[in-house]
Backbone atoms as SQL, in Angstrom:
CREATE TABLE atoms (id INTEGER PRIMARY KEY, chain TEXT, resi INTEGER, resn TEXT, atom TEXT, x REAL, y REAL, z REAL);
INSERT INTO atoms VALUES
  (1, 'A', 1, 'UNK', 'N', 41.541, 55.837, 23.501),
  (2, 'A', 1, 'UNK', 'CA', 41.855, 54.960, 23.451),
  (3, 'A', 1, 'UNK', 'C', 41.463, 54.001, 21.931),
  (4, 'A', 2, 'UNK', 'N', 42.190, 53.110, 21.704),
  (5, 'A', 2, 'UNK', 'CA', 41.746, 52.129, 20.789),
  (6, 'A', 2, 'UNK', 'C', 41.073, 50.874, 21.076),
  (7, 'A', 3, 'UNK', 'N', 39.307, 51.143, 20.270),
  (8, 'A', 3, 'UNK', 'CA', 38.603, 50.053, 20.499),
  (9, 'A', 3, 'UNK', 'C', 38.170, 49.741, 18.913),
  (10, 'A', 4, 'UNK', 'N', 37.782, 48.619, 19.150),
  (11, 'A', 4, 'UNK', 'CA', 37.019, 47.891, 18.040),
  (12, 'A', 4, 'UNK', 'C', 35.861, 48.549, 17.414),
  (13, 'A', 5, 'UNK', 'N', 36.192, 48.585, 16.120),
  (14, 'A', 5, 'UNK', 'CA', 35.216, 49.656, 15.483),
  (15, 'A', 5, 'UNK', 'C', 33.823, 49.536, 16.140),
  (16, 'A', 6, 'UNK', 'N', 33.122, 48.456, 16.034),
  (17, 'A', 6, 'UNK', 'CA', 31.872, 48.237, 16.389),
  (18, 'A', 6, 'UNK', 'C', 31.525, 48.647, 17.898),
  (19, 'A', 7, 'UNK', 'N', 32.504, 48.643, 18.361),
  (20, 'A', 7, 'UNK', 'CA', 32.413, 49.080, 19.949),
  (21, 'A', 7, 'UNK', 'C', 32.612, 50.605, 19.912),
  (22, 'A', 8, 'UNK', 'N', 33.231, 51.528, 18.909),
  (23, 'A', 8, 'UNK', 'CA', 33.342, 52.857, 18.685),
  (24, 'A', 8, 'UNK', 'C', 32.072, 53.780, 18.816),
  (25, 'A', 9, 'UNK', 'N', 30.938, 52.471, 18.141),
  (26, 'A', 9, 'UNK', 'CA', 29.548, 53.560, 17.707),
  (27, 'A', 9, 'UNK', 'C', 29.039, 53.995, 19.140),
  (28, 'A', 10, 'UNK', 'N', 28.607, 55.410, 19.291),
  (29, 'A', 10, 'UNK', 'CA', 28.004, 55.887, 20.141),
  (30, 'A', 10, 'UNK', 'C', 28.942, 56.835, 20.874),
  (31, 'A', 11, 'UNK', 'N', 30.572, 56.201, 20.861),
  (32, 'A', 11, 'UNK', 'CA', 31.374, 57.278, 21.661),
  (33, 'A', 11, 'UNK', 'C', 32.065, 58.487, 20.989),
  (34, 'A', 12, 'UNK', 'N', 33.201, 59.209, 20.988),
  (35, 'A', 12, 'UNK', 'CA', 33.373, 60.177, 20.838),
  (36, 'A', 12, 'UNK', 'C', 34.903, 59.961, 20.182),
  (37, 'A', 13, 'UNK', 'N', 34.450, 60.429, 18.548),
  (38, 'A', 13, 'UNK', 'CA', 36.170, 59.723, 17.706),
  (39, 'A', 13, 'UNK', 'C', 37.140, 60.961, 18.266),
  (40, 'A', 14, 'UNK', 'N', 38.622, 60.331, 18.131),
  (41, 'A', 14, 'UNK', 'CA', 39.508, 61.898, 18.349),
  (42, 'A', 14, 'UNK', 'C', 40.274, 61.455, 16.981),
  (43, 'A', 15, 'UNK', 'N', 40.253, 60.764, 15.979),
  (44, 'A', 15, 'UNK', 'CA', 40.667, 60.710, 14.745),
  (45, 'A', 15, 'UNK', 'C', 39.977, 61.755, 13.678),
  (46, 'A', 16, 'UNK', 'N', 40.982, 62.235, 12.809),
  (47, 'A', 16, 'UNK', 'CA', 39.791, 62.870, 11.774),
  (48, 'A', 16, 'UNK', 'C', 40.016, 61.409, 10.458),
  (49, 'A', 17, 'UNK', 'N', 38.697, 61.004, 9.813),
  (50, 'A', 17, 'UNK', 'CA', 38.820, 59.975, 9.457),
  (51, 'A', 17, 'UNK', 'C', 38.335, 60.574, 7.600),
  (52, 'A', 18, 'UNK', 'N', 38.887, 60.541, 6.803),
  (53, 'A', 18, 'UNK', 'CA', 38.958, 61.008, 5.235),
  (54, 'A', 18, 'UNK', 'C', 38.515, 59.647, 4.364),
  (55, 'A', 19, 'UNK', 'N', 37.664, 59.607, 3.560),
  (56, 'A', 19, 'UNK', 'CA', 37.793, 59.259, 2.133),
  (57, 'A', 19, 'UNK', 'C', 38.365, 59.666, 0.973),
  (58, 'A', 20, 'UNK', 'N', 39.554, 59.022, 0.182),
  (59, 'A', 20, 'UNK', 'CA', 40.008, 59.722, -1.018),
  (60, 'A', 20, 'UNK', 'C', 40.058, 58.600, -1.916),
  (61, 'A', 21, 'UNK', 'N', 39.636, 59.033, -3.196),
  (62, 'A', 21, 'UNK', 'CA', 38.833, 60.533, -3.246),
  (63, 'A', 21, 'UNK', 'C', 37.293, 60.473, -2.980),
  (64, 'A', 22, 'UNK', 'N', 36.826, 61.712, -2.511),
  (65, 'A', 22, 'UNK', 'CA', 37.048, 62.716, -2.873),
  (66, 'A', 22, 'UNK', 'C', 37.960, 63.425, -2.290),
  (67, 'A', 23, 'UNK', 'N', 37.983, 62.825, -1.066),
  (68, 'A', 23, 'UNK', 'CA', 38.975, 63.933, -0.135),
  (69, 'A', 23, 'UNK', 'C', 38.178, 64.854, 0.740),
  (70, 'A', 24, 'UNK', 'N', 36.884, 64.273, 1.219),
  (71, 'A', 24, 'UNK', 'CA', 36.651, 64.936, 1.648),
  (72, 'A', 24, 'UNK', 'C', 36.041, 64.241, 3.326),
  (73, 'A', 25, 'UNK', 'N', 36.112, 64.714, 4.873),
  (74, 'A', 25, 'UNK', 'CA', 36.176, 64.499, 5.973),
  (75, 'A', 25, 'UNK', 'C', 35.055, 63.512, 6.417),
  (76, 'A', 26, 'UNK', 'N', 34.754, 61.991, 6.792),
  (77, 'A', 26, 'UNK', 'CA', 33.813, 61.824, 6.832),
  (78, 'A', 26, 'UNK', 'C', 33.759, 61.569, 8.444),
  (79, 'A', 27, 'UNK', 'N', 34.656, 61.815, 9.340),
  (80, 'A', 27, 'UNK', 'CA', 34.336, 61.797, 10.729),
  (81, 'A', 27, 'UNK', 'C', 35.613, 62.735, 11.293),
  (82, 'A', 28, 'UNK', 'N', 35.001, 63.929, 11.746),
  (83, 'A', 28, 'UNK', 'CA', 36.074, 64.729, 12.864),
  (84, 'A', 28, 'UNK', 'C', 36.378, 64.437, 14.171),
  (85, 'A', 29, 'UNK', 'N', 37.374, 64.807, 14.842),
  (86, 'A', 29, 'UNK', 'CA', 37.578, 64.718, 16.164),
  (87, 'A', 29, 'UNK', 'C', 36.402, 65.497, 16.753),
  (88, 'A', 30, 'UNK', 'N', 36.039, 64.802, 17.900),
  (89, 'A', 30, 'UNK', 'CA', 35.273, 65.647, 18.475),
  (90, 'A', 30, 'UNK', 'C', 33.483, 64.933, 18.409),
  (91, 'A', 31, 'UNK', 'N', 33.446, 64.296, 16.988),
  (92, 'A', 31, 'UNK', 'CA', 32.117, 64.089, 16.281),
  (93, 'A', 31, 'UNK', 'C', 31.953, 62.395, 16.960),
  (94, 'A', 32, 'UNK', 'N', 30.352, 62.265, 17.503),
  (95, 'A', 32, 'UNK', 'CA', 30.050, 61.058, 17.774),
  (96, 'A', 32, 'UNK', 'C', 30.095, 59.947, 16.447),
  (97, 'A', 33, 'UNK', 'N', 30.484, 58.942, 16.844),
  (98, 'A', 33, 'UNK', 'CA', 30.459, 57.915, 15.766),
  (99, 'A', 33, 'UNK', 'C', 29.260, 57.148, 15.775),
  (100, 'A', 34, 'UNK', 'N', 28.491, 57.313, 14.677),
  (101, 'A', 34, 'UNK', 'CA', 27.172, 56.694, 14.575),
  (102, 'A', 34, 'UNK', 'C', 27.339, 55.291, 13.751),
  (103, 'A', 35, 'UNK', 'N', 26.306, 54.126, 13.579),
  (104, 'A', 35, 'UNK', 'CA', 26.663, 53.449, 12.974),
  (105, 'A', 35, 'UNK', 'C', 26.553, 53.735, 11.403),
  (106, 'A', 36, 'UNK', 'N', 25.720, 54.202, 10.782),
  (107, 'A', 36, 'UNK', 'CA', 25.400, 55.018, 9.668),
  (108, 'A', 36, 'UNK', 'C', 27.050, 55.538, 9.247),
  (109, 'A', 37, 'UNK', 'N', 27.523, 56.177, 9.960),
  (110, 'A', 37, 'UNK', 'CA', 28.920, 56.422, 9.764),
  (111, 'A', 37, 'UNK', 'C', 30.030, 55.773, 9.442),
  (112, 'A', 38, 'UNK', 'N', 30.020, 54.233, 10.484),
  (113, 'A', 38, 'UNK', 'CA', 30.838, 53.467, 10.476),
  (114, 'A', 38, 'UNK', 'C', 30.422, 52.715, 9.207),
  (115, 'A', 39, 'UNK', 'N', 29.130, 52.447, 8.914),
  (116, 'A', 39, 'UNK', 'CA', 29.108, 51.558, 7.541),
  (117, 'A', 39, 'UNK', 'C', 29.040, 51.995, 6.372),
  (118, 'A', 40, 'UNK', 'N', 29.466, 53.459, 6.846),
  (119, 'A', 40, 'UNK', 'CA', 29.446, 54.209, 5.338),
  (120, 'A', 40, 'UNK', 'C', 30.784, 54.109, 4.904),
  (121, 'A', 41, 'UNK', 'N', 31.763, 54.020, 5.820),
  (122, 'A', 41, 'UNK', 'CA', 33.283, 54.384, 5.934),
  (123, 'A', 41, 'UNK', 'C', 33.479, 52.731, 5.358),
  (124, 'A', 42, 'UNK', 'N', 32.697, 51.816, 5.869),
  (125, 'A', 42, 'UNK', 'CA', 33.246, 50.218, 5.668),
  (126, 'A', 42, 'UNK', 'C', 33.093, 49.820, 4.423),
  (127, 'A', 43, 'UNK', 'N', 31.724, 50.668, 3.862),
  (128, 'A', 43, 'UNK', 'CA', 31.297, 50.372, 2.500),
  (129, 'A', 43, 'UNK', 'C', 32.533, 50.872, 1.528),
  (130, 'A', 44, 'UNK', 'N', 32.617, 52.054, 1.786),
  (131, 'A', 44, 'UNK', 'CA', 33.154, 52.821, 0.521),
  (132, 'A', 44, 'UNK', 'C', 35.174, 51.855, 0.886),
  (133, 'A', 45, 'UNK', 'N', 35.292, 51.588, 2.169),
  (134, 'A', 45, 'UNK', 'CA', 36.932, 50.791, 1.869),
  (135, 'A', 45, 'UNK', 'C', 36.379, 49.457, 1.236),
  (136, 'A', 46, 'UNK', 'N', 35.136, 48.581, 1.279),
  (137, 'A', 46, 'UNK', 'CA', 35.246, 47.394, 0.504),
  (138, 'A', 46, 'UNK', 'C', 35.366, 47.903, -1.220),
  (139, 'A', 47, 'UNK', 'N', 34.637, 49.016, -1.283),
  (140, 'A', 47, 'UNK', 'CA', 34.996, 49.485, -2.542),
  (141, 'A', 47, 'UNK', 'C', 35.883, 49.882, -3.391),
  (142, 'A', 48, 'UNK', 'N', 36.658, 49.992, -2.347),
  (143, 'A', 48, 'UNK', 'CA', 38.155, 50.360, -2.930),
  (144, 'A', 48, 'UNK', 'C', 38.743, 51.735, -2.673),
  (145, 'A', 49, 'UNK', 'N', 37.593, 52.460, -1.741),
  (146, 'A', 49, 'UNK', 'CA', 38.130, 53.462, -1.557),
  (147, 'A', 49, 'UNK', 'C', 39.426, 53.934, -0.371),
  (148, 'A', 50, 'UNK', 'N', 40.148, 54.721, -0.529),
  (149, 'A', 50, 'UNK', 'CA', 41.266, 55.177, 0.383),
  (150, 'A', 50, 'UNK', 'C', 41.095, 55.402, 1.514),
  (151, 'A', 51, 'UNK', 'N', 41.160, 54.896, 2.760),
  (152, 'A', 51, 'UNK', 'CA', 40.644, 55.738, 3.893),
  (153, 'A', 51, 'UNK', 'C', 42.078, 56.217, 4.226),
  (154, 'A', 52, 'UNK', 'N', 41.724, 57.644, 4.696),
  (155, 'A', 52, 'UNK', 'CA', 42.970, 58.351, 4.873),
  (156, 'A', 52, 'UNK', 'C', 42.985, 59.223, 6.604),
  (157, 'A', 53, 'UNK', 'N', 44.077, 59.151, 7.344),
  (158, 'A', 53, 'UNK', 'CA', 44.272, 60.190, 8.149),
  (159, 'A', 53, 'UNK', 'C', 43.612, 59.061, 9.710),
  (160, 'A', 54, 'UNK', 'N', 43.105, 57.773, 9.480),
  (161, 'A', 54, 'UNK', 'CA', 42.692, 57.074, 10.517),
  (162, 'A', 54, 'UNK', 'C', 44.071, 56.241, 11.358),
  (163, 'A', 55, 'UNK', 'N', 43.754, 56.241, 12.687),
  (164, 'A', 55, 'UNK', 'CA', 44.822, 55.805, 13.159),
  (165, 'A', 55, 'UNK', 'C', 45.142, 54.324, 12.350),
  (166, 'A', 56, 'UNK', 'N', 44.010, 53.405, 12.476),
  (167, 'A', 56, 'UNK', 'CA', 44.002, 52.101, 11.496),
  (168, 'A', 56, 'UNK', 'C', 43.086, 52.323, 10.288),
  (169, 'A', 57, 'UNK', 'N', 43.809, 52.600, 9.294),
  (170, 'A', 57, 'UNK', 'CA', 43.167, 52.485, 7.920),
  (171, 'A', 57, 'UNK', 'C', 42.399, 51.368, 7.607),
  (172, 'A', 58, 'UNK', 'N', 42.596, 50.346, 8.274),
  (173, 'A', 58, 'UNK', 'CA', 41.825, 49.174, 7.730),
  (174, 'A', 58, 'UNK', 'C', 40.185, 49.275, 8.580),
  (175, 'A', 59, 'UNK', 'N', 40.120, 50.228, 9.624),
  (176, 'A', 59, 'UNK', 'CA', 39.054, 50.461, 10.137),
  (177, 'A', 59, 'UNK', 'C', 38.535, 49.304, 11.104),
  (178, 'A', 60, 'UNK', 'N', 39.192, 48.464, 10.911),
  (179, 'A', 60, 'UNK', 'CA', 39.024, 47.523, 12.247),
  (180, 'A', 60, 'UNK', 'C', 39.145, 48.070, 13.991),
  (181, 'A', 61, 'UNK', 'N', 39.832, 49.030, 13.975),
  (182, 'A', 61, 'UNK', 'CA', 39.785, 49.954, 15.111),
  (183, 'A', 61, 'UNK', 'C', 39.746, 51.058, 15.106),
  (184, 'A', 62, 'UNK', 'N', 39.206, 51.881, 15.668),
  (185, 'A', 62, 'UNK', 'CA', 39.109, 53.501, 15.760),
  (186, 'A', 62, 'UNK', 'C', 39.542, 54.029, 17.277),
  (187, 'A', 63, 'UNK', 'N', 40.243, 55.117, 17.046),
  (188, 'A', 63, 'UNK', 'CA', 40.451, 55.988, 18.428),
  (189, 'A', 63, 'UNK', 'C', 39.250, 56.927, 18.807),
  (190, 'A', 64, 'UNK', 'N', 38.809, 56.679, 20.012),
  (191, 'A', 64, 'UNK', 'CA', 37.780, 57.536, 20.763),
  (192, 'A', 64, 'UNK', 'C', 38.440, 57.811, 22.000),
  (193, 'A', 65, 'UNK', 'N', 37.777, 58.616, 22.710),
  (194, 'A', 65, 'UNK', 'CA', 38.372, 59.431, 23.717),
  (195, 'A', 65, 'UNK', 'C', 37.971, 58.476, 24.886),
  (196, 'A', 66, 'UNK', 'N', 38.762, 58.680, 25.878),
  (197, 'A', 66, 'UNK', 'CA', 38.414, 57.724, 27.111),
  (198, 'A', 66, 'UNK', 'C', 37.314, 58.503, 27.662),
  (199, 'A', 67, 'UNK', 'N', 36.275, 56.947, 28.386),
  (200, 'A', 67, 'UNK', 'CA', 35.449, 57.513, 29.006),
  (201, 'A', 67, 'UNK', 'C', 35.967, 58.409, 30.348);
């Protein structure tokens, strides 16, 4: 399901989320989304880093496994 990114904290992500550059996955499918991961992604986005592969590259919503 697609949920507000803040509601995704503590849930299991189902998307690969990558920052480019450098092109290293920050979040892999099956990984628990933590506050630190989300804040890092949002900070990178704010700095102009491209967010790749996420269902919503704005990071307003993240795809997670249903409960």
